[in-house]
N, C-alpha and C positions, 0 to 999 in steps of 0.2 A: 593433765597438761603436758606431761612428758611425752605421751603418745602423739599429740598434735604437733608438738615441737619437732619430734623426729620425722613425722610425715611432711612437715613443711620443709625440713632440711633436704628431702628428696626432690623437691620442686626446684628446677633449674634457676628460676627467678631468685630464690632465696638461698641457694646452696652456698654462696660465698659469704653470707652474713655471719657475724660473730654471735656467740651464744646469747649475749645480752639482748641483741635485737630480735633474735628468734624467740626468746622468752617473752619479750614484749608482745610480739605478734600472737603468740599462743594465748596470752592472757587477754588480749583485746578482741580477738575474733570469737565467733560462735560456729558451731557445727550444724549442718543441715543434711538430713537424709531424705532422698526422694526415691519413689518406686518407679519401675519402668513405665514409660508412656506419660509421665506427669509433665505438666507445663512448667517450665522454669521462668520464662518471661515472654510476654507477647510484644510483637512489633508495635512500636508507638507508645509503649508504657514507660514511665520514668524509671531511672535507675534507683534501686533501693540499697545498693551496696556493691562492693568489690568481691569477686568470687574466685576461689581456687578449687579446681577439681582434684580431690584427693584420691578418689576411686570412681570407676565407672566411665560411661561414654554418653555423650550428648550430641544431638544433631540440631543444626540451625538453618532455618529457611527464610527466604525473603519473598514477600508478595509484591508483585508489580502488575497493576491494572487487573487485579483479580486472579492473576496466575501465580502460583507458588513455585519457587526455584530453590534448590539446595545451595546453601552458601558455604558451610564449613562443618566439619565434624570435630568436636573437641573431646579430649579424653584426659586421663590421669596426667597431672602436672601442668595442664593448660589453665589459663586464667581468662576471665571475661568480665565485661562491664567497665574495663579500665578506660576505653576510648570515650564512652558516653559520659563518664564522670569527668574526664578532662575537658570535654567540649560542652558539658551541661546540656546534653541532648537526650532524646528518648532512644529506646532500643531500636536499631535499624532492622533487626531480624527477630524471628520467633524461635525460642529454644525449647526442646523437649528432651527428656531422658530416653536413652535407648536401653540401658541396663539400670540396675539399682545404683544410685549415685550418692557419693559422700562428698559434701562441699564444705569448704572453709569460707566464712563470710566476714567481711569488715564493713561497718557502716560507712556512708559517704564521708562523715567526719573522720572516721578512723583511717580511711584511705588517704586523705590529705595529710593526716598526722604521720602515717607510715612514710609518705614521701619526704616529710621533714626529718623524721628520725632516721630513716634509711636512705639517704640521698644517693647512695651507690646504685640503687635499683631504678632510679628515675630514667636513666638512658635506656635501660632494657624495656621499661614500660612504654617509652616513646616509640621504640622500634617495633614492639608488638602492636601498638596502636596504629602505626603507619601501615603495617602489613594487613591488619584487619580492615582498615579503611580502603585499601586497594582491592581486597577481596569483595567487600560490599559494593564498591563502585563497579567492579568488573561484572559481578552477578547481575546488578541492576541494568547495566548497559546491554549485556548479552540477552537478558530477558526482554528488555524493551525492543531490541532488534528482532527477536523471535516473534514478539507480538506484532511488530510492524510488518514482518514478513508474512505472518498469518493473515493480517488485514489485506496486504497486497495480493496474497494468493487467493483469498476469498473473492476479492474484486475481479481478479483475472479469471477465476473459474466462472464467475457470473458473466463476464464479458464473452468468454469462450462458449458458454452454454447456449447463448442466444443464437449465434450463427451456426453452431453445431446442430441445434434442434431444427433450425430452418433448413439446413442441408439435408438432414435425415427426412424431414417431412416432404421436401421438394423432390427428393429421389423417389419416394413412394408414389407421389402423384405423377412424376415423369414416367415411371414404369407403366402406370395405367394408360397414359397418353400414347406411349409407344406401342402398346398392345392394340389400341384403336386404329392407329394410322394405316396399317396394311389393309384392313377391311374398308376404310374410307377411300383409299386410293383405288381399290378394285371397283368400288361403286362409281367413281369418277370415270374409269375406263369403260364402264358400260354405256356411257354417253358418247355420241359422236364427237370427236375431237379434230377440228380443223387446225391448220397451222396458225391462223389468226387467233382462234380461241386459245390455243396453247400459249401463244405469245401474250395474250391479254391476261391469262391466269398467272403467268410468270411475272409480269409487271405488277399485277395486283398483289402477289405474294411479297415481292421486294418492297413495295410501297408500304404495305401493311406491317411488314416486319420492322422497317425503319421507324414507323410511328409507334409501334408497340415497345421497341427498345428505349425510345425517348421517354415513354410514359405519358400518362394523362395529366394535364395541368388543371383539371377541373377541381373545384372545391366539392365537398361531399354532397351538397344539395344539387349543384349543377351536374355532378356525376350521376346521381340518382335520376334526375330528369332526363338526361341523355339516354340512360339505359331504358327508361320507360318508353321513350320515343322509338328507340330501335326495336324493343320488344313488341310494341304495337304494330310497327311496320312489318315485322316478321310474321306476326299472327295474321295480319291482313293478307299476306302473300302465302299463307298456308305452310310456313316453315315450322316443323315440329320442334318443341322444346326451345322456342325462341328466347325465353327468359334466361336459359342457361348460356346461350351464345352471346347475349347482349353485353355483359361486362367486358369481354375481350374485344368485341367489335368496337366498343367505345374507345378502348385503349388504342386500337389500330386506326382510329379516326374514320371509321366506316359509318358515318351518319346517314340518315335516310336519303338525303340528296345523292350521296355517293352510292348508296345501294340502288337507287333508281337508275343510275348510270350503268351499274353492273348488270342490271336486268336487260339492258339493250344489247349485251354481248353474249348472254347465255340463255338457254331455253328455260322457261318457268319450271319444268319438272326436274331440271338439273340444279336449281337454285339452292335447295336444301342441302344437297350433297356437297356443293362447292363451299358454302358458308360453314358447314360442319367441319369439313376438311381444313378450311382455313383457320377456324377457331382452334381446332386441336393442334395444328402445326404451330400457331402463334403461342398457344399455351405451353407447348414443349419448349419453344425458344425462350419464353419468359422464365420458365422454371430453370433452364440451363443458365440463364443470366443471373438468377437469384442464387443458384448453387455456386457460380463463379464468385459472386460478391461475398457470399458467406465464407467460402474457403479462403478467399483473399484476406478477409478480415481476420480469420483465425491465423493465417500465415503472418499477417502484420503483428498480431499480438505476441506470437511466439518469437518472432524476430526482435520485437521491441524488448521483450523480457530477456532474451539472450544478450542483446546489446546493453540493456540496463545493468545486468549483473556482470557483463564483460567475461562471459564464460570462455574458457580455453584461451585466454589472453593474459599476458603479463600484466601485473598491476600498474606499474609505471609505464606510460606509453603516450604517444602522440594521439590526442583525441579532439574531436569536434564538440565544442560546448553546446552548440545548437542541437546536435544529434542527441546528446545526453538529455537535454531539456525536453525535446520532442518525445523521446522514448518514455520519459517520466510522465508526461501528459497522457500518453497512450495508456500506460499502466494505471493511471489514476482517473481514466475516463469515467469509471463508474461513479466517481464522486463529483464530476464536473457536469454531468448530463442533465441535472435537474434544475437548470436555470443559471448556470455559471457561464459568463461570456469571457472568453479568453482572447486577448489581443497580443499578438507577437510584434515587436518592433526590433527586429534583429539588425545589428550593424555588421560590417564586413570584418569578421574576426579570423585570425590565423588559428591553426591548430596549436594547442598548448600541451606541454608535457605535465601530466598529472595522473592521479589515481582515480580511474573511472568509477568503480563501485562506490567509493567514499563520496565523491562529488555528487553522485546520483542520490545519496542519502541527504545531502544538503538541499538539492532541488525538491526532493520529496517532502522534507519537513517544512520548507518555506511555502511550497504550494499548498500542502495540506493545512497549514496554519491559516493561509489566506482564505481557503474554502470555508474553514470553520468560522473565521472572523465575519464572513458575509452570510453564514448559514447556507452556503451553497447556492445563493441566488444573486450574487453580485457580479462585479467585474474584476478580472485578473489581468494585470499588465505585466508582460515580461519584456524587458528592454536590455539590449547588450550594446557595448561600444568598446573600441580600442582606446586606451589611455596610455600612450607611451609604451612602456614595457610591461603593461598590465592590461587585463581585460576586466571590464565592468559588467556585472550581471545584476540587474535590478528587478525585484519581484514585488509588485505593488497590488494593493486591493483597496476597495472603497467600503470596507466594513466599519465597525464602530470605533476602531482605533484602540491603542493600548493606553490605559489610564496613566496620567503623568506620575502618580505617586508610586507606581510599580515599575516604571520604565528602567530605573537603575538596577533592578533585580532580574531583568528579563532573560539574561544569559546564565543566571545561577543554576547550578545543578539541582534537580528535583523541584525547582520552583515552577508552578504551573497555574494558569488562570482558568483551566478547564475544570469541569465538575469531577468529583471523586470517582475514580474508576475509568475516566476517559483520557486522562493525561498523566504522563510519567514525570514531566518536568525535565526530560532529557533531550527533546527535539532540538531546541536552540543551543543547548550545551554541546550536542554532537556537531551542529553547524559551526560553532566557535572552534571546537577542537580540530575539525577537519580543515577548515579554512585557515585559521591562524596557526594552530599547533603543527598541522601536517604539511600544509602547502605554503606556509609563511606569507599568507595574504592577510586581508583584514575584512571585517564585516561590521557594518553600522546600520542603524535604522533611524527613521524619522516617523513619527506617528501623531496624528490628530484625527478626530472623527471624520470619516469619509476619505482618508488618505494615509495609508500606512505603507512605507517603502523600506524594504531591506536591500541594502547594497553590498554585494560581494565583489571584492577585487582580488584577482589572482595573478601571480607573475606568469609570464609566458614560459619561463623555465624555473622550476623550484630550486632552492638552494640544495647543495649536496646533503645537508643535514636532515632534509625532509624525509620522513619515513611513514609508512602506513600506520594508521591507528587501529587498535583492536576493537 
């Protein structure tokens, strides 16, 4: 007993206690020895007592959405399980030994008796509990942000991959076309070219180019029938590989009647060369147009991501609410494109002074929740309006709604209606913290089946006390 009493005296929590109280602790507690790598407690398990680490080192991790993050390392003189005993909750983290560990343990009943007999340590216990709570909350929020960033990055990579692959593929085909064109041009020059014929070919090129850029408006069946008709016409007029030329000639609106008209301006033995040259030229133009669209899409995504994160800009700044929402929609396009209809009803808003990255977290969480509520196949309404010295942003969906019995808990930290592994219960907590705590605004919601609306109101100028959230 004397050894335990002296070891407890070395613990800062008990250092000021008189001998009588230390003696009581030594008699009431038990000793526990653990080898390196042993499990101390699993996240979610109930507390079986209050512990003091007399010797050794332990590490504690927190799991969020299947990902494990380091929370804290505790060693000689540290205590644990005080917070969950005070709150009557389960372990928020998982603990394992790093070295051989010597523990002092009080039963839950002994813990409460200790607080009664040794009231002087109660304040220290509360201080330790508050610090631990902040650590757990910070780790959870940071892990949730990393997971959210990972999800956004995966979606962004997917969105970038499609246009990038298209650009690469089209560059390859364009190279083939460019290699053909000189030879086709030489074949054309082998034919007699009058001024009228050159003008006709020039006009034909311009008209066909304009039609090809606008694209074909046929449905797949009509497109196939049109290609068959042109292929038959080409075969009847001895044009080689007519089936290869047909798709682009359809896109250029060169139907059989138009081809009959072309026949009146050029000689029959020149027809194949003209149409092959025209098809190759139009293919090259179409490939360039597709490359431009793909590169533009990639540029839009990169610009949206840069604006979304407000890279290279001060956090507190004049910003356009609509720009932030639009950038968020661009970043989340991979979740919206499977049947989600987005309707924007934007009012005339001035710029507001706010923290851009944090507000984009708000739009991301609210839009993501709306998509989940409709299973990605519903309607999303985003409405904005100016209300005096505040702006209103309403994000609504026509999903199943939030059950009435859980509505009072919807902003609680760690509370989630999603399946295990799919939700952290932090999305709406972050919304509340950013809107209310950071920007001194307010957030409310109304929900019934088919109509859920979250309304965010932000001041045009936040109070001086507003500060960025971590």
